[in-house]
N, C-alpha and C positions, 0 to 999 in steps of 0.2 A: 399267503403264509408259507414261509420256508420250512424245510425240515428242521432247521435249527430251532425255530419257534416251537415246533411240535415236541421235539425231544426234551427241550428245556422245561416243559410242563410236567415232567416226571421226576420223581425222586427215586433213585435206584434202590435205596434201602427199603423204602415203602413198597416199591414195586415187587421186590423179592418176597416181602411178607405177604402181599396179596396173592402172588403165584403159589407160594407154599401153603396158603390157607385154603386153596380150592379143594373141594371134596369130590367124592365119587359121583355124587348127584350132579355137580357142576360139569364133570367130564361127560357124563351120559347126555346131559342137555347139549353140550357142544357137539357131540357125535350125532345128535338127532336132527340138527339143522343142516341145510344144504351147504351154506357157506358161513363159517364162524365169524362173529364180530371180534373186536379186540378183547372183550372180557372172556369170550369163549376160547380165544387163543391162549390166554393166560392159563385156563384150565387144562388145555392140551399140553402145556409145558410143565405142568405141576407134578410133584411126586405122586399124587393120586392117579395121574394118567398112566403111570408105569404099569398099572394092573390091567390096562386096556389096550396094550400095544397091538395085540392081534386084531382087534376091531379097528383101530386106527390104520393099521397096515392094509387091511382089506378095503377100507374106504379110499385110502390114498391110491391104491392100485386101480380101483375102479375109475376114479377121477382121471388119473393119468391115461388110462386106456381110452377114455372118452375124448380127451383133449389131444393126445399125441399118437394114439395107436400103439403099435409095438415097434417103435423106431428109436434108435439111439444115435445121436449125432456124434461122430468121432472128430476130434481136433488134436492138434499138437502144439505145445509151446515152443517158441524159437527164441532162445536167449541170445541177445545181441551185445550185451555188456553186463559185467558184474562190478563195474566201478561205482562207488557210492560214497557220498559224503555224510550220510545219516548214521546215527548211533543206535539204531534199533537193537536192543539187547538180545533179541531172540533170533536174529537173522544171520545167515552165513555171510552175507554181503556187508555186514557191519564195518564201518570205516576203520575201526580199531583192530580188526582182525588182520594179522600179517599173512596175507595170502596172495598168490599171483592174480593180477588184474588184467583184463583185456576188454577192449571194445572192438568189435569186428569191423573190418573195412566193408565197403559195399560189395566187393567181389566175394569176400568170405561169407557175407550174408546170403548172397545169391547161391553159393555152393551148398550151404546148409539148406536153403529153401528148396533147391532142386532135389535133394535127397528126400525131403518130406513129400514133395510132389510125386516123386517116383514111387513112394510107398502108398500113394493113393490119397493123401490129404488134400482137401480143397479149402479147409478152414484152419487158419493158424492164429496163434496168439503171440505177438511180439512182446518180449519181457526185457526190462532193464532195471538197473539200480537207479539212484538219483545222484547224478554227477553233472551239474550244469555246464562245466567247462569241457566235458567229454561228450556228453549226449544232450543235445538240445532239440528244439522243435524242427529246425532245418535239417539236422541229421536224420531224424525219424521220418520226416517227409520224404527225404531222398531214398531212404531204405524202402519205404512203402512203394514209391514210384518204380524202384528197380525190380520189385518182385510181384507187383500187383497182377501182372498178366498170368501168373501161375495159379492164383487162388481166387475163388469166388467170394471169399470173406476173409478180411484181415482185421483182427482186433488187437488192441494194445493194453498191456498191463505195465504201465510205466509211472513216472512221477505225475502228480496232479498238475494240470495245465490251466491256463486262463481260458476264457471263452474264445478269444482269438486263436489260441493254440489249438483248441479242438476244431475250430472251423478250418484251420490249415490242414489238420489231419483228415477231415472229411473231404476236402478238396483234393488231397493226395490219393485218397482211395480207401481210407479206414472207415469201417462201418460199425465197429464194436468197441466197447470200453469195459474193462474189468478193473475195479478199484475196491480194495478191502479197507474198511475202517480199522481193522485189526481188533480194536476194542472200542465200544461206545461209552465206556466209563472214562470221563474226562480226567479224573485224578490219576487213574491207572495209566491212561494213555501218556500223560506227562512223565510219569515214572519210567515207562518203557522206552521213551524216545527222548533221551537226555540232551541231544543236540542234533542239528541238521534241519533242513527245511521241512522235513516230515513232522517236526515237533508241533507244527501249526494245526491243531485239532480242527478248528473251525473251517479252515480252507480245505482240508481233506474231506470233511463231512459234506460240504456242499459241492464236491467235485462231480458226483454222478449227475446232479442237476445241470451243471454247466455242460456236460457232455450231452445230456438230453436236449438242452436248448440249442445245441449246435446241429441237431438232427441225427445223431448216431442211432442206428437201427437196433443195436443190442447194448444193454447196460447191465453189467454184472456186479453184484455186491456180495458181501459176506463178512464174517468175523473169523479171526484165527482162534480156533478152539483150543483151550488150554490156558489162555491168558487171564480170562475173567470168568465169573460165574456163568455157566452156559445158559441158565434159564433167563436171566436178564439180558444177556448178549443176544440170545435167540429172539427174545421179544422185540428188542430194538431193531434187529435185522428185519423181522417181519413187518414192523411198523414202517421202516424205511422203504422196503419193497412195495408196500401198499401205497405209500405216498408217491413214489416214482411212477407206479402204474397208472395212477390217477392224473398226475401232472403231465406225463409224457406217454400218452396212451398209444401213440404210433410205434413206440419202442418195445421190443421184447425184453422184459426184465428177467434176469436169471440170478440164481442164488447158489453160491458154492459152499462147501462144507469142509474146509481144510482143517485137519487136526495137526497139531504141532508134530514135526518130525525132527530127528537128529540133524544138526547143522554144525558148521564150524563154530567153535566156542561152546561152552557148556551153559545151557539155560533150561533147567527142568521146568516143565509147565506147572505153574502154581495151582491150576484147577484142571487136572486131567479129565478128559471126556471119555467115558466108557463106551463100549459098543452099544449097550442098551440105550444110553442117552443119545448117541448119534442116531440110532433108529428112531427114537422118539422125536428128535429134532426134525429129521427129514419128513416123517409122516405129518407132524404138526404144520410144517411149512407148506406141504402140498394141500392140506385141508384148508389153509388160509388163502393160498395163492394158486388157484386152479390152473392158470395159464402160464405160470412162470416156468422157465427152464431151470431144472435142478441139476447141478454139475458135480461130478465125482472125479477127482484126479487120481493120478498114480501114487499119491501119498499113501493111499490105503492098500492093503494086501490084495492079492488076486482073489483069495477066498472071500474077504469082506466085500469087495466090489461085486462079486458074483451074487452074494446074498442080498446086497442092497438094491439090485436091479429092479425087483418088483415093487419097490416102495415109492417110486415116483421119479427116479433118475431118468433124465432125458439126454444128457450130454456127458461124454467121458473122454478124457485124454488117453493116449496109448503110445507106447514106445518112447516115453518122454525122457529128455535129458535136461537138467537144470543148470548147465554150465554153458557159457558162450563157446561155440566151436565144437560142442560135444557130439554132433552128428557126423563130423568128418574126422580126418586124422590130425586135426590141429591140436595144439596144446590146449586142452579144454579148461584149464584153470580150476577154479573152485566152484562147487555146486552151491546153490542157494540152500538146498536141503536135500536129503537122500530120498529117493523114491523107494517104493515097496513093491509095486506090481511092475515087473520088468518084462512082461509079455510083449512080443512084437505087435505092430499094428495088424498084420495078417492073422496072428494067433488070436488077438482080441476080437477081430471080426468073426472068426470062426466060432469062438466061444459064444458070442452074441447070437449067432445063427442057431447054435446048438440049444440055447435057451429059448428059442422061438422069437427072437428079436431081429429086426432088419437093421444092419449097420448102415448108416447114412454118411457118405463122404461129402455130399454137397446138397444143401437145401435152400440155396439162395444164389442169385446171380444179379449183378448190377443192371443187366438189361431189363429186369423186371420194372425198373424205374423209368425206362424209356417210353415216353408217351407220344413220341413223334410219329410212330407208325399208326396208320388208320386214322 
């Protein structure tokens, strides 16, 4: 059974009614069990659960300490191209935006990568737009081969690939994939993606499964908060994460919580997500997915990121730039979105230590897979 089959068994309007109908008794029952089922997850996302955020936070904190200790993995995004042929109305890389475009050469990528390496990063996330004539599988594989000696883990957040494409990435040295569905609402998805290859909802929805089948060690998903109703979007994200964790149990599933940020072009979020709802979402997701990585980027403010730490966050970006060439003196072009937390990697690491957490720069090495010895 594919995830497409599973999500198609739900009606979004009925689902929202079910979530909003949950009572305080339903929330208390959800909090009383060690691991909530899908019905209990609905209760944790309900308006009734907003009165129990303190209890949810305490339980989320306990579970995270048991599974991850007091560690936070630090990573950095490396934007290698902002060229794009998609018309995503909420994105600064939208093809209709009249902004400077660039795709980094291999030498430029290496210069950017060495800056991040010198800052201490050993986990990076390569990011591009979707422009098949500018950035293809061969280019990405060449980028990975050029810089893989610098990093213990290289993930990609790029266009959806075929199964063969992900196998090529694995062979080149990629071990992680991040791919956001943006919204799980099919009608809304079509409205927000008027043209370009990203318009194919079905192909994007099944992308994490293709990455898992190729053997990628990390699979990250999420929805862009602000596009649709956060309660149903969060439910489908949790449902998706649970599906992936069962089908690809050797892979670490991670969930990101990006809220919409200002970008080139004006697109106010139709469904803004409040700080309270963000807290509820993070806690509910931790209670559902005990072993998932929960990721918080520099989209959020320094104060907000510090306050979210105890709720279950296990991975954070630091010192981020969302434009290609932005870590060097190159013409950095246009950012995909503006960041909010501009603390340096060193400052972020010190903040984590001050809060009693251990900043982790490296938690994986490809040599772990070498079974030739002994």
